[in-house]
C-alpha positions in Angstrom: 0.0 0.0 0.0 2.9 2.4 0.5 3.9 2.5 -3.2 1.0 4.7 -4.3 1.8 7.2 -1.5 5.5 7.3 -2.5 4.4 8.0 -6.0 2.1 10.8 -4.9 -1.1 9.2 -5.9 -2.3 7.8 -2.5 -4.9 9.4 -0.4 -7.9 8.8 1.9 -10.7 6.6 0.6 -14.0 8.6 0.3 -14.2 11.5 2.8 -11.6 9.9 5.1 -14.1 9.1 7.8 -14.0 5.4 7.1 -12.3 3.1 9.6 -9.3 1.1 8.6 -7.8 -1.8 10.6 -4.0 -1.7 11.1 -1.3 -3.5 13.0 2.2 -2.6 14.0 5.0 -4.5 12.3 6.4 -5.9 15.5 2.9 -7.2 16.6 2.5 -8.9 13.2 5.9 -10.5 13.5 5.1 -11.7 17.0 1.8 -13.2 15.7 3.6 -15.0 12.9 6.2 -16.4 15.3 3.4 -17.6 17.6 1.6 -19.4 14.7 4.9 -21.0 13.5 5.6 -22.2 17.0 2.1 -23.6 17.6 1.7 -27.1 16.2 -2.0 -27.0 15.6 -3.7 -23.6 15.9 -7.2 -24.4 17.1 -9.0 -21.3 15.5 -8.8 -18.7 12.8 -6.3 -16.0 13.7 -6.8 -12.4 12.7 -4.2 -9.8 13.6 -5.2 -6.2 13.9 -4.9 -3.4 16.4 -7.7 -3.1 19.0 -8.4 0.5 17.9 -9.0 1.1 14.1 -7.7 4.2 12.5 -9.6 6.6 10.3 -8.3 6.5 6.7 -7.8 10.3 6.8 -5.4 9.9 9.8 -3.6 6.9 8.3 -2.6 8.7 5.1 -1.2 11.7 7.0 1.4 9.6 8.9 
C-alpha cells in the first residue's frame, strides 16, 4: 500500500471518515512467530490493532 503514496497518488478513501484496521509491524511478526511455534492452531487468527484508525489519519502519517 505504500507505493501509491510514495508516487504521490495515494490518499484517503472517500471523505476519510472510514475506519481502517491496522497492525504494528512488531505485533505482526510476533503473531507470525506464535503461529509458527504452535503445532496445531485451534482457531482462525486475525491480527489487527484493537483500535481502528480513520483513513484520513492513516494517510497523513
